[in-house]
C-alpha positions in Angstrom: 5.7 -44.2 -3.0 7.9 -41.3 -2.0 7.6 -39.9 1.5 6.0 -36.6 0.3 3.4 -38.7 -1.6 2.8 -40.9 1.5 2.3 -37.8 3.7 0.0 -36.3 1.1 -2.0 -39.5 1.1 -2.3 -39.5 4.9 -3.5 -35.8 4.8 -6.1 -36.6 2.2 -7.3 -39.4 4.5 -7.7 -36.8 7.3 -4.6 -37.8 9.2 -2.9 -34.9 11.0 0.9 -35.2 11.5 3.0 -33.1 13.8 6.3 -33.0 15.6 6.4 -33.2 19.4 10.0 -32.8 20.5 11.8 -35.6 18.8 8.6 -37.7 18.4 6.2 -38.0 15.5 2.6 -37.6 16.6 -0.6 -38.2 14.6 -4.3 -38.0 14.9 -6.8 -39.5 12.6 -10.5 -40.2 12.1 -11.8 -43.4 13.5 -10.8 -46.6 11.6 -8.6 -44.8 9.1 -5.3 -46.1 10.5 -5.2 -49.8 9.7 -2.4 -52.0 11.1 -0.7 -52.0 7.8 -0.8 -48.2 7.5 0.4 -47.8 11.1 3.4 -50.1 10.2 4.2 -47.9 7.2 4.2 -44.8 9.4 6.6 -46.5 11.8 8.9 -47.6 9.0 8.9 -44.1 7.4 9.1 -42.2 10.7 12.6 -40.8 10.2 11.8 -39.6 6.7 8.4 -38.1 7.8 10.1 -36.2 10.6 12.7 -34.9 8.2 10.0 -33.7 5.8 8.0 -32.1 8.5 11.0 -30.2 9.9 11.8 -28.9 6.5 8.3 -27.7 5.9 8.3 -26.1 9.4 11.6 -24.3 8.6 10.2 -23.1 5.3 7.1 -21.7 7.0 9.2 -19.9 9.6 11.4 -18.4 6.8 8.3 -17.2 4.9 6.9 -15.6 8.0 10.2 -13.9 8.7 10.4 -12.5 5.2 6.8 -11.3 5.0 5.8 -7.7 5.5 4.4 -7.1 8.9 2.8 -4.0 10.4 5.2 -2.0 12.6 4.8 0.2 15.6 4.2 3.8 14.6 6.1 4.8 17.8 9.4 3.7 16.3 11.7 5.7 14.0 10.5 4.9 10.4 13.1 4.8 7.8 12.7 5.6 4.1 12.5 2.9 1.4 15.4 3.0 -1.0 13.3 4.7 -3.7 12.1 7.3 -1.2 15.7 8.0 0.0 16.8 8.6 -3.6 13.9 11.1 -4.1 14.6 12.8 -0.8 18.3 13.3 -1.7 17.3 14.8 -5.1 14.8 17.1 -3.4 17.3 18.2 -0.7 19.9 18.9 -3.4 17.4 21.1 -5.2 17.8 19.1 -8.4 14.2 18.2 -9.1 12.3 21.4 -9.6 8.8 20.0 -10.2 10.0 17.0 -12.1 8.5 14.6 -9.5 5.1 16.1 -9.4 2.5 13.6 -10.5 -0.6 15.4 -11.9 -4.0 13.6 -11.9 -6.8 15.4 -13.8 -10.4 14.0 -13.5 -13.3 15.3 -15.7 -16.4 15.1 -13.5 -19.7 15.3 -15.5 -23.0 15.5 -13.7 -24.4 17.1 -10.6 -21.5 17.4 -8.1 -21.8 17.4 -4.4 -18.8 19.4 -3.3 -19.1 18.5 0.4 -19.3 14.8 -0.4 -16.3 15.1 -2.7 -14.2 16.8 -0.1 -15.2 14.2 2.5 -14.3 11.4 0.1 -10.8 12.9 -0.5 -10.3 13.3 3.2 -11.2 9.6 3.7 -8.6 8.6 1.1 -6.0 10.7 2.9 -7.0 9.0 6.2 -6.8 5.6 4.5 -3.4 6.0 3.0 -0.6 7.1 5.4 1.7 7.9 2.6 -0.6 10.8 1.6 -0.1 12.4 5.0 3.6 11.7 5.4 6.3 14.4 5.7 10.0 13.8 5.9 12.7 14.9 8.2 16.2 14.0 9.3 17.5 12.6 12.7 21.2 12.9 13.0 21.5 13.1 9.3 19.3 10.1 8.6 16.1 10.7 6.7 12.9 9.4 8.4 9.2 9.4 7.7 6.8 11.4 9.9 3.3 10.1 9.6 0.9 12.9 10.3 -2.7 12.5 11.6 -5.6 12.7 9.2 -6.3 16.2 8.0 -8.8 18.0 5.8 -7.5 18.7 2.3 -8.0 22.3 1.1 -10.0 22.1 -2.1 -10.4 25.6 -3.6 -13.0 26.1 -6.3 -12.1 28.1 -9.4 -15.2 29.2 -11.3 -14.6 29.4 -15.1 -18.2 29.0 -16.0 -18.6 32.7 -17.0 -16.0 32.4 -19.8 -16.6 31.3 -23.3 -15.6 27.7 -24.1 -12.4 28.7 -25.8 -11.5 31.1 -23.0 -12.3 28.5 -20.4 -10.1 25.9 -22.1 -7.2 28.3 -22.4 -7.5 29.5 -18.8 -7.9 26.0 -17.5 -4.7 24.8 -19.3 -2.8 27.8 -17.9 -4.0 27.2 -14.3 -3.3 23.4 -14.6 0.2 24.1 -15.7 0.7 26.8 -13.1 -0.3 24.3 -10.3 1.9 21.6 -11.6 4.9 23.9 -11.5 4.6 24.4 -7.8 7.1 22.5 -5.8 6.4 20.5 -2.6 8.3 21.1 0.6 8.5 17.5 1.7 9.5 18.5 5.3 6.3 20.6 5.7 3.8 19.8 3.0 1.8 16.6 2.7 2.5 15.1 -0.7 -1.0 15.9 -2.1 -2.7 19.0 -3.3 -6.1 19.6 -4.9 -8.2 22.1 -6.6 -11.6 22.0 -8.4 -12.4 23.9 -11.6 -16.1 24.6 -12.4 -16.8 24.8 -16.1 -20.5 24.6 -15.9 -23.3 23.5 -13.6 -22.7 19.9 -14.5 -19.1 19.9 -15.5 -16.0 20.1 -13.2 -12.3 19.3 -13.5 -10.7 17.9 -10.4 -6.9 18.4 -10.3 -4.9 16.4 -7.8 -1.2 16.8 -7.6 0.9 14.2 -5.9 4.6 13.9 -5.3 6.3 10.8 -6.6 7.7 10.0 -3.2 4.1 9.1 -2.2 2.7 7.8 -5.5 3.6 5.9 -8.7 1.8 4.9 -11.8 -0.1 2.1 -10.1 -1.4 4.3 -7.3 -2.6 7.0 -9.7 -4.9 4.4 -11.2 -6.1 3.2 -7.8 -7.0 6.7 -6.4 -9.8 7.5 -8.9 -11.4 4.1 -8.3 -11.3 4.5 -4.6 -12.5 8.1 -4.8 -15.5 6.9 -7.0 -16.4 4.1 -4.5 -16.2 6.3 -1.4 -18.0 9.3 -3.1 -20.9 7.0 -4.1 -21.1 5.6 -0.6 -21.0 9.1 0.9 -23.8 10.3 -1.3 -25.9 7.4 0.0 -24.8 8.2 3.6 -23.2 4.8 3.8 -19.7 3.9 5.2 -16.8 3.3 2.8 -17.1 0.0 1.0 -13.3 -0.4 0.9 -11.7 -2.9 3.3 -9.0 -1.6 5.7 -5.4 -1.9 4.5 -3.5 -4.6 6.3 -0.2 -2.9 5.7 1.0 0.6 4.7 4.0 1.9 2.8 5.8 2.6 6.0 5.6 -1.2 6.8 7.1 -2.0 3.4 9.9 0.6 3.9 11.0 -0.9 7.2 10.7 -4.4 5.9 12.8 -3.6 2.9 15.5 -2.1 5.1 15.5 -5.1 7.4 15.2 -7.8 4.8 17.4 -6.4 2.0 20.7 -6.3 3.8 23.9 -8.2 3.8 23.9 -11.2 1.5 20.2 -10.7 0.6 20.8 -7.2 -0.6 23.8 -8.3 -2.7 21.6 -11.0 -4.3 18.7 -8.6 -5.0 21.0 -6.0 -6.5 
């Protein structure tokens, strides 16, 4: 039996093994450790210690390489992807190329106040949606702003004929998507609501790619639906709090992907 199999056997028997300085310690349920088993532990002591030290080192390495929440009081660097987008924006090369439009067709009776509250909860939930960007001594940094209330203007198209409303809607959607974000001042999210009828609305949300990607665009409607439903019922959000935010990832990426690790990843 290999040492790892022997240790696994002991663990299945309820035996707890640990290292105390240079000594091997164990604790077990009553009558589990027979004289023969105790002798086997003594004979395999050196190999068991070696195995436990290796496992301990691997755990420490995993913990060091895992993403941990950071202090919001420190300077928060950009991720590599954010820095590339920031450079493109600063050079004026992007126009509206990195706008990410999200258009939701809302059918049924709409509670405008509940919708606005739900959007504000999502902004409070995701720091990246209330992050602006600046430079300190030439180095770009993230500035996480406090939660705010998103302006959600209503454009009423219900008085137009269906064909007129469709044409006007397309014009206004395109017009909104052509507007650029000023990443130093504007939060990377905008919204507006189009009323087509008493039970039909179009919600347009425009995000900047520096704060969103394809995955997040699929998540936002699901979270909005869950929070909106809870708000209508006057219940708290059913969504669990986020253990980490994008800023935590950005700092982890900068700290972890450096030196030999960066060369390996690249």
